[in-house]
DRENPA-3360 file (N, C-alpha, C; in nm, 2 decimals, always signed):
BEGIN
1 = TMKTVLVF = +12.69/+10.30/+8.27/+12.73/+10.32/+8.12/+12.86/+10.41/+8.19 ~ +12.93/+10.43/+8.07/+13.07/+10.49/+8.09/+13.02/+10.66/+8.14 ~ +12.92/+10.72/+8.06/+12.86/+10.86/+8.08/+12.82/+10.85/+8.23 ~ +12.75/+10.78/+8.31/+12.73/+10.80/+8.42/+12.84/+10.78/+8.53 ~ +12.97/+10.69/+8.51/+13.09/+10.67/+8.58/+13.14/+10.82/+8.55 ~ +13.14/+10.89/+8.44/+13.20/+11.00/+8.43/+13.15/+11.10/+8.51 ~ +13.02/+11.14/+8.50/+12.91/+11.23/+8.56/+12.96/+11.18/+8.73 ~ +12.97/+11.11/+8.79/+12.98/+11.05/+8.92/+13.12/+11.10/+8.93;
9 = AACLLLGL = +13.21/+11.06/+8.86/+13.37/+11.08/+8.91/+13.36/+11.26/+8.90 ~ +13.33/+11.32/+8.81/+13.33/+11.48/+8.81/+13.24/+11.52/+8.92 ~ +13.15/+11.48/+8.99/+13.09/+11.51/+9.13/+13.18/+11.50/+9.22 ~ +13.24/+11.37/+9.22/+13.36/+11.36/+9.35/+13.46/+11.46/+9.36 ~ +13.49/+11.49/+9.20/+13.61/+11.57/+9.20/+13.58/+11.73/+9.22 ~ +13.48/+11.74/+9.18/+13.40/+11.90/+9.22/+13.37/+11.90/+9.39 ~ +13.36/+11.81/+9.46/+13.32/+11.81/+9.58/+13.15/+11.82/+9.60 ~ +13.09/+11.80/+9.48/+12.97/+11.79/+9.51/+12.87/+11.67/+9.57;
17 = QVEAQYNY = +12.77/+11.68/+9.65/+12.72/+11.54/+9.69/+12.62/+11.50/+9.59 ~ +12.61/+11.37/+9.59/+12.51/+11.28/+9.52/+12.44/+11.23/+9.64 ~ +12.30/+11.27/+9.60/+12.23/+11.20/+9.71/+12.12/+11.11/+9.65 ~ +12.10/+10.97/+9.69/+11.98/+10.93/+9.65/+11.87/+10.92/+9.72 ~ +11.76/+10.88/+9.68/+11.62/+10.88/+9.74/+11.60/+10.75/+9.76 ~ +11.63/+10.69/+9.87/+11.57/+10.57/+9.92/+11.46/+10.57/+10.03 ~ +11.37/+10.48/+10.03/+11.28/+10.48/+10.16/+11.33/+10.36/+10.23 ~ +11.43/+10.40/+10.34/+11.48/+10.29/+10.43/+11.39/+10.21/+10.54;
25 = NEVLQKSV = +11.28/+10.30/+10.55/+11.19/+10.23/+10.60/+11.12/+10.10/+10.56 ~ +11.10/+10.14/+10.41/+11.03/+10.03/+10.35/+11.13/+9.89/+10.30 ~ +11.27/+9.97/+10.26/+11.37/+9.85/+10.27/+11.36/+9.76/+10.40 ~ +11.34/+9.81/+10.51/+11.36/+9.73/+10.64/+11.22/+9.63/+10.65 ~ +11.12/+9.70/+10.62/+11.00/+9.64/+10.61/+10.99/+9.50/+10.49 ~ +11.06/+9.52/+10.40/+11.04/+9.41/+10.30/+11.18/+9.29/+10.34 ~ +11.27/+9.36/+10.38/+11.36/+9.27/+10.43/+11.32/+9.16/+10.54 ~ +11.24/+9.23/+10.65/+11.20/+9.15/+10.72/+11.10/+9.04/+10.70;
33 = LFYEAQRS = +11.01/+9.10/+10.57/+10.90/+9.04/+10.52/+10.93/+8.89/+10.43 ~ +11.03/+8.93/+10.34/+11.12/+8.79/+10.34/+11.15/+8.71/+10.41 ~ +11.21/+8.70/+10.53/+11.22/+8.60/+10.64/+11.08/+8.53/+10.68 ~ +10.97/+8.63/+10.71/+10.84/+8.56/+10.72/+10.79/+8.49/+10.63 ~ +10.81/+8.52/+10.48/+10.79/+8.43/+10.37/+10.88/+8.32/+10.37 ~ +10.96/+8.28/+10.43/+11.03/+8.17/+10.42/+11.02/+8.07/+10.57 ~ +10.90/+8.08/+10.66/+10.88/+8.06/+10.76/+10.82/+7.88/+10.73 ~ +10.85/+7.82/+10.82/+10.82/+7.66/+10.80/+10.74/+7.63/+10.94;
41 = GSLPGDNR = +10.63/+7.57/+10.94/+10.55/+7.50/+11.04/+10.43/+7.59/+11.06 ~ +10.39/+7.59/+11.16/+10.24/+7.63/+11.20/+10.26/+7.78/+11.23 ~ +10.20/+7.87/+11.12/+10.24/+8.02/+11.09/+10.12/+8.09/+11.19 ~ +10.15/+8.20/+11.25/+10.10/+8.26/+11.37/+9.97/+8.33/+11.32 ~ +9.86/+8.36/+11.38/+9.75/+8.42/+11.33/+9.78/+8.57/+11.27 ~ +9.88/+8.65/+11.29/+9.93/+8.77/+11.25/+10.04/+8.78/+11.13 ~ +10.01/+8.66/+11.06/+10.14/+8.62/+10.95/+10.10/+8.69/+10.84 ~ +10.16/+8.78/+10.82/+10.18/+8.90/+10.71/+10.18/+8.85/+10.56;
49 = VPWRGDSA = +10.20/+8.74/+10.54/+10.23/+8.69/+10.41/+10.12/+8.58/+10.36 ~ +10.02/+8.67/+10.31/+9.86/+8.62/+10.30/+9.89/+8.47/+10.19 ~ +9.96/+8.46/+10.11/+9.96/+8.34/+10.04/+10.05/+8.23/+10.09 ~ +10.11/+8.24/+10.22/+10.19/+8.16/+10.28/+10.09/+8.08/+10.37 ~ +10.10/+7.92/+10.38/+10.02/+7.87/+10.48/+10.08/+7.80/+10.57 ~ +10.06/+7.69/+10.68/+10.11/+7.60/+10.74/+10.17/+7.52/+10.62 ~ +10.31/+7.45/+10.70/+10.38/+7.39/+10.62/+10.45/+7.27/+10.71 ~ +10.49/+7.16/+10.64/+10.58/+7.09/+10.69/+10.55/+7.04/+10.86;
57 = LDDGQDNG = +10.43/+7.02/+10.88/+10.39/+7.02/+11.00/+10.42/+6.88/+11.05 ~ +10.45/+6.78/+10.98/+10.52/+6.64/+11.04/+10.64/+6.60/+11.00 ~ +10.74/+6.71/+10.98/+10.88/+6.69/+10.97/+10.91/+6.63/+11.10 ~ +10.99/+6.55/+11.09/+11.05/+6.45/+11.19/+10.99/+6.37/+11.27 ~ +10.83/+6.36/+11.25/+10.75/+6.28/+11.35/+10.77/+6.14/+11.30 ~ +10.86/+6.09/+11.19/+10.84/+5.96/+11.17/+10.98/+5.91/+11.28 ~ +11.06/+6.00/+11.33/+11.16/+5.97/+11.40/+11.12/+6.04/+11.55 ~ +11.03/+6.07/+11.56/+10.97/+6.11/+11.71/+10.99/+6.25/+11.76;
65 = LDLSGGWY = +11.05/+6.33/+11.63/+11.11/+6.47/+11.65/+11.00/+6.58/+11.60 ~ +11.00/+6.70/+11.64/+10.93/+6.82/+11.56/+11.02/+6.88/+11.49 ~ +11.05/+6.87/+11.38/+11.12/+6.95/+11.32/+11.06/+7.05/+11.23 ~ +10.92/+7.11/+11.27/+10.82/+7.19/+11.17/+10.90/+7.34/+11.15 ~ +10.96/+7.38/+11.25/+10.98/+7.51/+11.25/+11.10/+7.55/+11.15 ~ +11.15/+7.66/+11.19/+11.25/+7.73/+11.11/+11.24/+7.79/+10.99 ~ +11.31/+7.83/+10.89/+11.29/+7.88/+10.79/+11.34/+7.79/+10.68 ~ +11.29/+7.80/+10.53/+11.32/+7.74/+10.45/+11.47/+7.79/+10.37;
73 = DAGDHVKF = +11.52/+7.76/+10.31/+11.65/+7.79/+10.24/+11.61/+7.82/+10.12 ~ +11.64/+7.95/+10.05/+11.64/+7.95/+9.92/+11.52/+7.97/+9.85 ~ +11.40/+7.96/+9.94/+11.25/+7.96/+9.88/+11.21/+7.83/+9.80 ~ +11.30/+7.71/+9.85/+11.26/+7.60/+9.81/+11.19/+7.50/+9.94 ~ +11.20/+7.39/+9.98/+11.12/+7.32/+10.07/+11.24/+7.25/+10.16 ~ +11.38/+7.31/+10.17/+11.47/+7.27/+10.22/+11.52/+7.34/+10.34 ~ +11.55/+7.28/+10.48/+11.60/+7.38/+10.57/+11.73/+7.30/+10.59 ~ +11.85/+7.41/+10.59/+11.98/+7.39/+10.63/+12.01/+7.46/+10.77;
81 = GLPMAWSV = +12.08/+7.39/+10.89/+12.11/+7.44/+11.00/+12.22/+7.57/+10.97 ~ +12.32/+7.55/+10.91/+12.45/+7.66/+10.92/+12.37/+7.78/+10.85 ~ +12.33/+7.80/+10.76/+12.26/+7.91/+10.69/+12.17/+7.98/+10.76 ~ +12.04/+7.91/+10.83/+11.96/+7.95/+10.93/+12.04/+8.00/+11.04 ~ +12.14/+7.96/+11.08/+12.20/+8.01/+11.20/+12.26/+8.12/+11.17 ~ +12.34/+8.13/+11.03/+12.42/+8.23/+11.01/+12.31/+8.38/+11.00 ~ +12.18/+8.36/+10.94/+12.06/+8.45/+10.90/+12.03/+8.50/+11.04 ~ +11.99/+8.41/+11.15/+11.98/+8.46/+11.28/+12.07/+8.55/+11.32;
89 = ATLAWGVV = +12.19/+8.51/+11.32/+12.31/+8.58/+11.38/+12.33/+8.75/+11.35 ~ +12.29/+8.74/+11.19/+12.31/+8.83/+11.13/+12.20/+8.93/+11.17 ~ +12.08/+8.88/+11.14/+11.98/+9.00/+11.19/+12.00/+9.01/+11.33 ~ +12.05/+8.95/+11.42/+12.04/+9.00/+11.55/+12.13/+9.10/+11.57 ~ +12.23/+9.08/+11.50/+12.36/+9.18/+11.49/+12.31/+9.30/+11.45 ~ +12.22/+9.29/+11.36/+12.16/+9.45/+11.31/+12.07/+9.50/+11.36 ~ +12.02/+9.43/+11.45/+11.92/+9.49/+11.54/+11.99/+9.54/+11.68 ~ +12.10/+9.49/+11.69/+12.18/+9.55/+11.83/+12.25/+9.68/+11.78;
97 = DFRAAYES = +12.31/+9.66/+11.67/+12.37/+9.79/+11.59/+12.26/+9.90/+11.55 ~ +12.14/+9.86/+11.49/+12.05/+9.96/+11.42/+11.93/+9.93/+11.52 ~ +11.93/+9.94/+11.62/+11.78/+9.93/+11.69/+11.71/+10.04/+11.65 ~ +11.74/+10.17/+11.68/+11.67/+10.28/+11.62/+11.62/+10.28/+11.54 ~ +11.66/+10.23/+11.41/+11.59/+10.25/+11.29/+11.51/+10.13/+11.24 ~ +11.49/+10.02/+11.33/+11.40/+9.93/+11.34/+11.29/+9.98/+11.41 ~ +11.33/+10.06/+11.49/+11.21/+10.13/+11.60/+11.13/+10.23/+11.51 ~ +11.22/+10.33/+11.46/+11.14/+10.42/+11.36/+11.06/+10.39/+11.24;
105 = SGELTNVL = +11.12/+10.25/+11.22/+11.06/+10.20/+11.07/+10.91/+10.13/+11.12 ~ +10.88/+10.12/+11.26/+10.78/+10.03/+11.30/+10.81/+9.87/+11.27 ~ +10.94/+9.84/+11.25/+10.98/+9.68/+11.24/+11.04/+9.61/+11.33 ~ +11.06/+9.67/+11.46/+11.13/+9.60/+11.57/+11.06/+9.49/+11.62 ~ +10.93/+9.50/+11.63/+10.86/+9.37/+11.68/+10.86/+9.26/+11.57 ~ +10.85/+9.30/+11.45/+10.85/+9.22/+11.35/+10.99/+9.15/+11.32 ~ +11.08/+9.23/+11.34/+11.23/+9.16/+11.34/+11.24/+9.06/+11.46 ~ +11.20/+9.08/+11.55/+11.24/+9.02/+11.70/+11.14/+8.91/+11.67;
113 = DSIKWPLD = +11.06/+8.91/+11.64/+10.98/+8.76/+11.62/+11.03/+8.70/+11.49 ~ +11.07/+8.74/+11.38/+11.17/+8.70/+11.29/+11.29/+8.58/+11.35 ~ +11.35/+8.68/+11.43/+11.48/+8.62/+11.49/+11.45/+8.50/+11.59 ~ +11.32/+8.52/+11.66/+11.26/+8.42/+11.74/+11.21/+8.28/+11.69 ~ +11.16/+8.29/+11.55/+11.09/+8.21/+11.47/+11.19/+8.08/+11.47 ~ +11.29/+8.08/+11.40/+11.38/+7.97/+11.41/+11.45/+7.94/+11.51 ~ +11.44/+8.01/+11.62/+11.54/+7.93/+11.78/+11.40/+7.86/+11.85 ~ +11.30/+7.88/+11.80/+11.20/+7.80/+11.89/+11.21/+7.64/+11.86;
% end
């Protein structure tokens, strides 16, 4: 609203700091969990998404290929290589730049598993 914008602008002009209270550990946990929910293939025993099961185990077998892994795109049953590659690269870059944040949140192992999943 306009009132919110004016209050924020007044705080900036007066040099006041406006701090939001965010739980960044939870943000990282939920972000990594999102990628885990998009997994295709035979899920590991430590799957943290209880409503997800194995899927697409026969993908590519009609052509002698195993295409069962990777991530689904947009929550549907389609997998696209370029968006998957971009997502993996972005996640990996985030770990390179913000490894300490993943370590302190307890999500480092999970994000590394998420990066590895579409690459196998």
